DOBADREN-217143 format. One line per 3 residues: number of its first residue (from 1); their letters; for each residue x, y, z of N, C-alpha, C. Coordinates in Angstrom, 2 decimals, padded with zeros to 5 digits. Example, Ala and Ser with C-alpha at 12.3 -4.5 7.8 and 13.67 -1.06 7.14 Angstrom:
REM residues 2
1) AS) 013.19/-005.69/007.80/012.30/-004.50/007.80/013.20/-003.30/007.80 ~ 012.85/-002.25/007.08/013.67/-001.06/007.14/012.90/000.03/007.87;
//
This chain:
REM residues 230
1) MHE) -030.77/153.08/043.00/-030.38/152.73/041.63/-031.60/152.90/040.73 ~ -031.43/153.65/039.65/-032.52/153.86/038.71/-032.51/152.76/037.65 ~ -033.68/152.44/037.14/-033.79/151.51/036.02/-034.42/152.26/034.86;
4) LTA) -033.68/152.39/033.76/-034.16/153.17/032.63/-035.12/152.34/031.79 ~ -036.40/152.58/031.90/-037.41/151.91/031.07/-038.39/152.95/030.58 ~ -039.09/152.61/029.55/-040.07/153.55/028.97/-041.17/153.87/029.96;
7) NTI) -041.43/152.96/030.92/-042.52/153.17/031.86/-042.13/154.09/033.02 ~ -040.84/154.24/033.27/-040.42/154.98/034.46/-039.79/156.33/034.15 ~ -039.38/156.58/032.92/-038.66/157.82/032.63/-038.90/158.23/031.19;
10) SLE) -038.97/159.51/030.97/-039.17/160.03/029.62/-037.83/160.41/029.02 ~ -037.78/160.54/027.70/-036.55/160.88/027.00/-035.98/162.19/027.48 ~ -036.86/163.15/027.80/-036.38/164.46/028.23/-035.68/164.40/029.60;
13) DIT) -036.05/163.37/030.37/-035.48/163.26/031.72/-034.14/162.55/031.76 ~ -033.73/162.00/030.64/-032.47/161.24/030.62/-031.28/162.19/030.73 ~ -030.42/161.95/031.69/-029.22/162.76/031.90/-027.98/161.91/031.66;
16) EEL) -026.83/162.58/031.58/-025.57/161.86/031.41/-025.33/160.91/032.57 ~ -025.69/161.37/033.79/-025.48/160.55/034.98/-026.28/159.25/034.90 ~ -027.54/159.35/034.42/-028.37/158.16/034.30/-027.83/157.20/033.24;
19) VIE) -027.35/157.75/032.14/-026.78/156.90/031.09/-025.56/156.16/031.63 ~ -024.69/156.89/032.34/-023.49/156.28/032.93/-023.89/155.19/033.91 ~ -024.88/155.50/034.74/-025.35/154.53/035.73/-025.89/153.27/035.05;
22) YLC) -026.65/153.46/033.99/-027.23/152.33/033.27/-026.14/151.45/032.66 ~ -025.14/152.09/032.02/-024.08/151.33/031.36/-023.21/150.60/032.38 ~ -023.05/151.19/033.56/-022.26/150.52/034.60/-022.97/149.28/035.10;
25) VHK) -024.30/149.35/035.15/-025.07/148.19/035.61/-025.19/147.14/034.51 ~ -025.35/147.60/033.27/-025.53/146.68/032.15/-024.26/146.70/031.28 ~ -023.23/146.07/031.79/-021.93/146.10/031.11/-021.95/145.35/029.78;
28) EFF) -022.94/144.48/029.60/-023.03/143.72/028.36/-023.79/144.47/027.27 ~ -024.18/145.72/027.52/-025.02/146.47/026.60/-024.45/146.49/025.19 ~ -023.15/146.83/025.04/-022.58/146.96/023.70/-022.34/145.60/023.05;
31) QHH) -022.37/144.54/023.84/-022.29/143.22/023.23/-023.56/142.90/022.46 ~ -024.68/143.43/022.93/-025.95/143.22/022.26/-026.22/144.28/021.19 ~ -025.40/145.32/021.18/-025.61/146.40/020.20/-024.27/146.82/019.61;
34) EDL) -023.57/145.86/019.03/-022.24/146.12/018.49/-022.25/147.14/017.36 ~ -023.37/147.26/016.67/-023.44/148.21/015.57/-023.28/149.64/016.07 ~ -023.66/149.88/017.33/-023.52/151.23/017.89/-022.05/151.63/018.02;
37) LEQ) -021.20/150.66/018.30/-019.77/150.95/018.45/-019.20/151.56/017.18 ~ -019.71/151.08/016.03/-019.20/151.57/014.75/-019.72/152.97/014.44 ~ -020.83/153.35/015.08/-021.44/154.65/014.81/-020.95/155.74/015.77;
40) MYI) -020.33/155.32/016.87/-019.93/156.29/017.89/-018.51/156.78/017.63 ~ -018.33/158.09/017.62/-017.03/158.71/017.41/-016.76/159.72/018.51 ~ -015.49/159.83/018.87/-015.10/160.74/019.94/-014.26/161.86/019.34;
43) PQA) -014.69/163.12/019.45/-013.90/164.23/018.91/-012.61/164.40/019.70 ~ -011.56/164.84/019.04/-010.28/165.09/019.69/-009.87/166.54/019.50 ~ -009.07/167.01/020.46/-008.61/168.40/020.38/-007.76/168.60/019.13;
46) CGP) -006.98/167.59/018.81/-006.12/167.65/017.60/-006.40/166.42/016.74 ~ -006.53/166.60/015.46/-006.73/165.49/014.55/-008.19/165.13/014.40 ~ -008.47/164.18/013.53/-009.86/163.78/013.25/-010.47/162.99/014.41;
49) AIS) -011.80/162.89/014.42/-012.49/162.11/015.44/-012.15/160.64/015.27 ~ -012.18/159.90/016.38/-011.87/158.46/016.33/-013.06/157.69/016.86 ~ -013.16/156.41/016.48/-014.25/155.57/016.93/-014.05/155.18/018.39;
52) LIE) -015.12/154.71/019.01/-015.05/154.29/020.40/-014.08/153.14/020.58 ~ -014.08/152.22/019.64/-013.15/151.09/019.73/-011.70/151.57/019.66 ~ -011.43/152.50/018.73/-010.08/153.03/018.63/-009.67/153.73/019.92;
55) RQV) -010.64/154.43/020.52/-010.34/155.13/021.77/-010.07/154.13/022.89 ~ -010.81/153.04/022.91/-010.58/152.02/023.92/-009.19/151.40/023.78 ~ -008.83/151.13/022.54/-007.50/150.56/022.28/-006.41/151.55/022.71;
58) ERL) -006.66/152.82/022.41/-005.69/153.86/022.78/-005.55/153.94/024.30 ~ -006.69/153.90/025.01/-006.66/153.96/026.47/-005.93/152.75/027.05 ~ -006.19/151.57/026.51/-005.51/150.38/026.98/-004.00/150.47/026.75;
61) REK) -003.64/151.04/025.59/-002.22/151.20/025.30/-001.56/152.18/026.29 ~ -002.28/153.27/026.58/-001.76/154.25/027.53/-001.60/153.63/028.92 ~ -002.61/152.86/029.35/-002.54/152.21/030.66/-001.40/151.20/030.71;
64) NQQ) -001.20/150.49/029.61/-000.13/149.51/029.54/001.23/150.19/029.67 ~ 001.38/151.32/028.97/002.64/152.06/029.06/002.87/152.60/030.47 ~ 001.78/153.06/031.09/001.89/153.57/032.46/002.30/152.46/033.42;
67) LQC) 001.70/151.28/033.27/002.04/150.15/034.13/003.49/149.73/033.92 ~ 003.96/149.78/032.67/005.35/149.42/032.39/006.30/150.41/033.07 ~ 005.95/151.70/033.00/006.78/152.73/033.64/006.82/152.53/035.16;
70) EML) 005.65/152.24/035.73/005.58/152.02/037.17/006.37/150.78/037.57 ~ 006.31/149.74/036.76/007.05/148.52/037.05/008.55/148.77/037.00 ~ 009.00/149.50/035.96/010.42/149.82/035.84/010.89/150.69/037.00;
73) ETV) 010.02/151.62/037.41/010.37/152.48/038.55/010.49/151.65/039.83 ~ 009.58/150.70/040.01/009.63/149.83/041.19/010.89/148.98/041.20 ~ 011.24/148.45/040.04/012.46/147.64/039.93/013.69/148.49/040.25;
76) QIA) 013.71/149.73/039.76/014.85/150.61/040.00/014.97/150.94/041.49 ~ 013.82/151.20/042.13/013.82/151.49/043.57/014.36/150.29/044.35 ~ 013.95/149.10/043.94/014.42/147.88/044.61/015.94/147.74/044.45;
79) KDN) 016.44/148.03/043.24/017.89/147.96/043.00/018.64/148.98/043.85 ~ 018.08/150.20/043.90/018.73/151.26/044.70/018.75/150.88/046.18 ~ 017.63/150.34/046.67/017.56/149.94/048.08/018.53/148.81/048.40;
82) SRL) 018.66/147.89/047.45/019.60/146.78/047.64/021.03/147.31/047.72 ~ 021.35/148.26/046.83/022.70/148.85/046.84/022.95/149.61/048.13 ~ 021.95/150.39/048.58/022.10/151.16/049.81/022.22/150.25/051.03;
85) FDA) 021.48/149.15/051.01/021.57/148.20/052.12/022.98/147.62/052.22 ~ 023.52/147.20/051.07/024.88/146.64/051.06/025.91/147.68/051.51 ~ 025.74/148.92/051.03/026.68/149.98/051.38/026.58/150.31/052.87;
88) TKA) 025.35/150.33/053.40/025.15/150.64/054.82/025.73/149.54/055.70 ~ 025.55/148.29/055.29/026.11/147.16/056.04/027.64/147.24/056.06 ~ 028.23/147.52/054.91/029.69/147.63/054.84/030.20/148.79/055.69;
91) LTL) 029.49/149.92/055.65/029.88/151.08/056.45/029.81/150.75/057.94 ~ 028.74/150.07/058.35/028.57/149.71/059.76/029.72/148.83/060.24 ~ 030.09/147.83/059.45/031.19/146.93/059.84/032.50/147.68/059.96;
94) QLL) 032.73/148.62/059.05/033.97/149.40/059.13/033.98/150.31/060.36 ~ 032.82/150.93/060.64/032.74/151.81/061.80/032.96/151.05/063.10 ~ 032.42/149.84/063.18/032.57/149.05/064.40/034.02/148.63/064.64;
97) SAA) 034.80/148.62/063.57/036.22/148.24/063.71/037.11/149.43/064.07 ~ 036.55/150.64/064.05/037.35/151.84/064.33/037.75/151.90/065.80 ~ 039.00/152.25/066.03/039.53/152.29/067.41/039.59/153.70/067.97;
100) TLR) 039.51/154.71/067.10/039.60/156.10/067.56/038.55/156.96/066.86 ~ 038.32/158.14/067.40/037.38/159.08/066.79/037.89/159.51/065.41 ~ 039.18/159.65/065.28/039.75/160.04/063.99/039.46/158.96/062.94;
103) EII) 039.53/157.70/063.32/039.24/156.63/062.38/037.77/156.65/061.98 ~ 036.90/156.93/062.93/035.47/157.02/062.62/035.23/158.11/061.58 ~ 035.87/159.25/061.77/035.71/160.37/060.84/036.25/160.00/059.47;
106) DIL) 037.41/159.36/059.44/038.02/158.95/058.16/037.08/158.00/057.40 ~ 036.54/157.02/058.11/035.66/156.03/057.48/034.41/156.71/056.94 ~ 033.78/157.57/057.74/032.58/158.28/057.29/032.86/159.09/056.03;
109) HNV) 033.94/159.82/056.06/034.27/160.68/054.92/034.51/159.86/053.66 ~ 035.30/158.81/053.78/035.66/158.01/052.60/034.47/157.22/052.05 ~ 033.73/156.55/052.93/032.64/155.69/052.47/031.45/156.51/051.95;
112) LCH) 031.08/157.58/052.66/029.94/158.38/052.21/030.22/159.04/050.87 ~ 031.44/159.48/050.66/031.78/160.11/049.38/031.87/159.09/048.26 ~ 032.36/157.91/048.56/032.57/156.91/047.52/031.32/156.08/047.25;
115) DFK) 030.75/155.49/048.29/029.63/154.55/048.11/028.26/155.21/048.12 ~ 028.15/156.37/048.77/026.85/157.05/048.85/026.79/158.30/047.97 ~ 027.84/158.49/047.15/027.87/159.57/046.15/027.70/160.96/046.78;
118) ADI) 028.18/161.14/047.99/028.14/162.46/048.62/029.28/163.32/048.08 ~ 029.04/164.62/047.99/030.08/165.53/047.50/030.83/166.22/048.64 ~ 030.11/166.55/049.69/030.72/167.26/050.82/030.17/166.68/052.12;
121) IRI) 031.06/166.40/053.06/030.68/165.86/054.36/031.09/166.83/055.45 ~ 030.17/167.09/056.38/030.48/167.89/057.55/029.97/167.13/058.78 ~ 030.79/167.10/059.83/030.41/166.41/061.06/030.56/167.39/062.21;
124) GLT) 029.42/167.73/062.83/029.45/168.61/063.99/029.33/167.79/065.26 ~ 030.28/167.94/066.18/030.28/167.19/067.44/030.18/168.14/068.62 ~ 029.41/167.73/069.63/029.20/168.61/070.79/030.46/168.73/071.64;
127) QLP) 031.32/167.74/071.56/032.63/167.81/072.22/033.67/167.36/071.21 ~ 034.70/168.15/071.06/035.64/167.90/069.98/037.08/168.15/070.43 ~ 037.94/167.14/070.32/039.35/167.34/070.62/039.93/168.42/069.72;
130) EDL) 040.78/169.24/070.24/041.30/170.38/069.49/042.02/169.95/068.21 ~ 042.67/168.80/068.24/043.44/168.38/067.07/042.54/167.91/065.92 ~ 041.23/167.74/066.18/040.32/167.29/065.12/039.48/168.43/064.55;
133) NNY) 039.61/169.63/065.09/038.82/170.75/064.58/039.19/171.04/063.12 ~ 038.18/171.05/062.24/038.36/171.26/060.80/038.99/170.06/060.09 ~ 039.19/168.96/060.81/039.72/167.76/060.17/038.61/167.09/059.37;
136) HGV) 038.78/166.99/058.07/037.76/166.41/057.19/036.40/167.07/057.41 ~ 036.39/168.38/057.61/035.13/169.09/057.75/034.46/168.95/059.11 ~ 035.20/168.52/060.12/034.63/168.39/061.46/034.61/169.77/062.13;
139) FLF) 033.53/170.05/062.86/033.44/171.32/063.57/032.76/171.12/064.91 ~ 032.94/172.07/065.82/032.32/172.01/067.13/030.87/172.45/067.02 ~ 029.97/171.54/067.38/028.53/171.82/067.29/028.07/172.41/068.62;
142) ERE) 027.95/173.72/068.66/027.57/174.42/069.89/026.08/174.73/069.86 ~ 025.38/174.34/070.89/023.93/174.44/070.91/023.43/175.87/070.73 ~ 024.06/176.82/071.39/023.61/178.20/071.28/024.00/178.81/069.93;
145) KHR) 025.24/178.60/069.57/025.74/179.17/068.32/025.01/178.58/067.11 ~ 024.68/177.31/067.19/024.04/176.62/066.06/022.57/176.32/066.34 ~ 021.92/177.14/067.16/020.52/176.90/067.51/019.62/176.88/066.28;
148) SLK) 019.84/177.82/065.33/018.99/177.87/064.14/019.12/176.59/063.32 ~ 020.33/176.00/063.32/020.54/174.74/062.61/019.89/173.58/063.37 ~ 020.01/173.59/064.68/019.45/172.53/065.51/017.93/172.50/065.39;
151) DLL) 017.32/173.67/065.21/015.86/173.74/065.09/015.34/173.04/063.84 ~ 016.24/172.83/062.87/015.82/172.14/061.64/015.74/170.63/061.84 ~ 016.44/170.14/062.87/016.55/168.70/063.06/015.32/168.11/063.72;
154) KVE) 015.04/166.87/063.38/014.00/166.11/064.06/014.63/165.39/065.24 ~ 013.80/164.74/066.04/014.31/164.07/067.25/015.35/163.01/066.91 ~ 014.98/162.09/066.01/015.90/161.01/065.66/016.01/160.78/064.16;
157) SAV) 015.23/161.47/063.37/015.19/161.21/061.92/015.96/162.26/061.13 ~ 016.47/161.82/060.00/017.20/162.72/059.11/016.24/163.69/058.42 ~ 016.74/164.85/058.07/015.97/165.85/057.34/016.69/166.10/056.01;
160) CKR) 015.97/165.96/054.91/016.55/166.16/053.58/015.90/167.37/052.93 ~ 016.72/168.30/052.49/016.18/169.54/051.93/017.30/170.39/051.34 ~ 016.90/171.50/050.72/017.86/172.52/050.30/017.95/173.53/051.43;
163) LHK) 019.16/173.75/051.92/019.36/174.66/053.04/019.29/176.12/052.60 ~ 018.75/176.96/053.46/018.80/178.39/053.22/020.26/178.84/053.30 ~ 020.54/179.97/052.71/021.93/180.45/052.67/022.54/180.54/054.06;
166) EHA) 021.75/181.00/055.03/022.25/181.16/056.40/022.72/179.83/056.96 ~ 021.87/178.79/056.83/022.23/177.48/057.37/023.35/176.83/056.57 ~ 023.31/177.00/055.26/024.36/176.42/054.41/025.73/177.00/054.76;
169) HIV) 025.76/178.29/055.04/027.03/178.94/055.38/027.53/178.45/056.74 ~ 026.61/178.25/057.68/027.01/177.76/059.00/027.71/176.41/058.89 ~ 027.17/175.54/058.06/027.69/174.18/057.96/028.85/174.06/056.98;
172) FAE) 028.65/174.60/055.78/029.61/174.36/054.71/030.61/175.49/054.50 ~ 030.42/176.61/055.19/031.35/177.74/055.12/031.62/178.14/053.67 ~ 032.88/178.14/053.27/033.24/178.60/051.92/032.72/177.69/050.81;
175) DAS) 032.30/176.48/051.16/031.77/175.54/050.16/030.25/175.64/050.01 ~ 029.63/176.55/050.72/028.17/176.63/050.75/027.57/176.80/049.36 ~ 028.20/177.59/048.52/027.66/177.86/047.18/027.67/176.63/046.28;
178) EVG) 028.46/175.63/046.63/028.56/174.42/045.81/027.48/173.39/046.15 ~ 026.81/173.58/047.27/025.86/172.57/047.76/024.46/172.86/047.23 ~ 023.88/171.89/046.53/022.54/172.05/045.99/021.46/171.51/046.91;
181) SSA) 021.76/170.41/047.64/020.81/169.81/048.57/021.59/169.10/049.67 ~ 020.91/168.88/050.80/021.62/168.32/051.96/020.74/167.36/052.74 ~ 021.43/166.50/053.51/020.76/165.63/054.48/021.37/165.93/055.84;
184) LVP) 020.54/166.26/056.81/020.99/166.54/058.16/020.58/165.37/059.05 ~ 021.57/164.70/059.61/021.31/163.48/060.38/021.71/163.71/061.84 ~ 020.76/163.70/062.76/021.10/163.90/064.17/021.87/162.71/064.72;
187) LGR) 022.86/163.00/065.55/023.63/161.95/066.21/023.15/161.87/067.66 ~ 022.32/160.89/067.93/021.67/160.79/069.23/020.35/161.55/069.22 ~ 019.51/161.28/070.22/018.22/161.97/070.30/018.44/163.46/070.50;
190) HAK) 017.71/164.24/069.72/017.84/165.71/069.78/019.27/166.17/069.50 ~ 019.98/165.39/068.66/021.36/165.73/068.31/022.24/165.89/069.55 ~ 022.06/164.99/070.50/022.80/165.06/071.77/024.31/165.07/071.55;
193) FGV) 024.77/164.31/070.56/026.21/164.20/070.33/026.68/164.99/069.10 ~ 025.72/165.55/068.36/026.11/166.36/067.21/025.23/166.10/066.00 ~ 025.77/166.38/064.83/025.01/166.24/063.60/025.94/165.86/062.46;
196) LVI) 025.47/164.96/061.61/026.17/164.59/060.39/025.44/165.25/059.23 ~ 026.17/166.04/058.44/025.55/166.75/057.32/026.19/166.26/056.02 ~ 025.36/165.78/055.12/025.83/165.26/053.84/025.34/166.19/052.74;
199) GSR) 026.25/166.72/051.96/025.89/167.66/050.92/026.09/167.10/049.53 ~ 025.21/167.51/048.62/025.31/167.10/047.22/025.21/168.34/046.33 ~ 025.95/168.33/045.24/025.86/169.43/044.28/024.54/169.38/043.49;
202) DKL) 023.95/168.21/043.45/022.68/168.01/042.76/021.53/168.56/043.62 ~ 020.77/169.50/043.10/019.68/170.11/043.85/018.56/169.12/044.16 ~ 018.47/168.05/043.39/017.39/167.08/043.56/017.83/165.81/044.28;
205) HFH) 019.10/165.72/044.63/019.62/164.49/045.24/018.95/164.22/046.59 ~ 018.89/165.24/047.43/018.19/165.13/048.71/016.94/166.01/048.66 ~ 015.79/165.43/048.96/014.55/166.20/048.94/013.64/165.75/050.07;
208) KDM) 012.67/166.57/050.42/011.86/166.35/051.63/010.99/165.09/051.56 ~ 010.73/164.56/050.37/009.86/163.39/050.24/010.62/162.06/050.19 ~ 011.94/162.11/050.25/012.70/160.87/050.12/012.70/160.08/051.43;
211) DTL) 012.84/158.77/051.31/012.89/157.90/052.48/014.25/158.04/053.18 ~ 014.23/158.10/054.51/015.47/158.32/055.27/015.87/157.11/056.10 ~ 015.34/155.94/055.77/015.60/154.74/056.57/017.09/154.49/056.78;
214) FLD) 017.86/154.50/055.70/019.28/154.19/055.81/020.05/155.32/056.49 ~ 019.67/156.56/056.22/020.31/157.69/056.89/020.06/157.65/058.40 ~ 018.83/157.31/058.78/018.50/157.22/060.21/019.33/156.13/060.88;
217) YIG) 019.49/155.02/060.20/020.28/153.91/060.76/021.74/154.33/060.93 ~ 022.28/154.97/059.92/023.67/155.44/060.01/023.81/156.43/061.17 ~ 022.83/157.32/061.32/022.87/158.29/062.41/022.90/157.63/063.77;
220) KIV) 022.11/156.56/063.95/022.08/155.85/065.23/023.41/155.16/065.52 ~ 023.98/154.53/064.48/025.27/153.85/064.66/026.37/154.85/065.01 ~ 026.45/155.93/064.23/027.50/156.93/064.46/027.28/157.60/065.82;
223) GQL) 026.03/157.88/066.18/025.76/158.49/067.47/026.24/157.63/068.63 ~ 026.00/156.32/068.54/026.47/155.41/069.59/027.99/155.42/069.70 ~ 028.66/155.45/068.54/030.11/155.37/068.53/030.76/156.67/069.04;
226) VSR) 030.25/157.80/068.59/030.89/159.07/069.01/030.52/159.42/070.45 ~ 029.48/158.76/071.01/029.10/159.06/072.39/030.25/158.69/073.36 ~ 031.14/157.83/072.93/032.30/157.47/073.77/033.27/158.64/073.94;
229) YC) 033.19/159.57/072.98/034.15/160.67/072.98/033.49/162.02/073.31 ~ 032.14/162.05/073.38/031.44/163.31/073.61/030.84/163.38/075.01;
//
């Protein structure tokens, strides 16, 4: 740490870094030299120069606005999570009451579209009764035929992204052009029992940075239930 005194440094040796260092150490400097605040002005790219005090007030106002935005965003996230928790709990209770695979599919389709704002639902199962093929978007999930799709999946976690045309066509067929973003949820480890695909027309609805906690939970519940039939 340098100490700026007449005995240790000359005026020519003073740098911006030393001035910054000095002011950080002597935070009370402007309290003892308030007249300097009135003489200091900061040039702006647009408009006239402003005083240091005005700039400080402006910075505080900007920080306050930023904190307010962050607080509102945090509150909104909390509200969204609360809504998703309630919807996931209700979905789980309905699924546990299902007596057949057809009922499970009906519940998933109705609840995900209504409570989770999904536009298109597809359910790929590794074993599928013939009478359920294409029922509410259900299809036979064949490991070899759908290898490129399976490679997108994680072991147990959902993947949220915009699908390439090839993958979108495999899952959504004639509806592929309507899907802007998707969530791919494995049913069982390594999609042992299949995959749940949720599509949205909104390109930003599902994205790679979003949290998948509730989707992962739904995938585990559905995987356990459909394992009775696969």
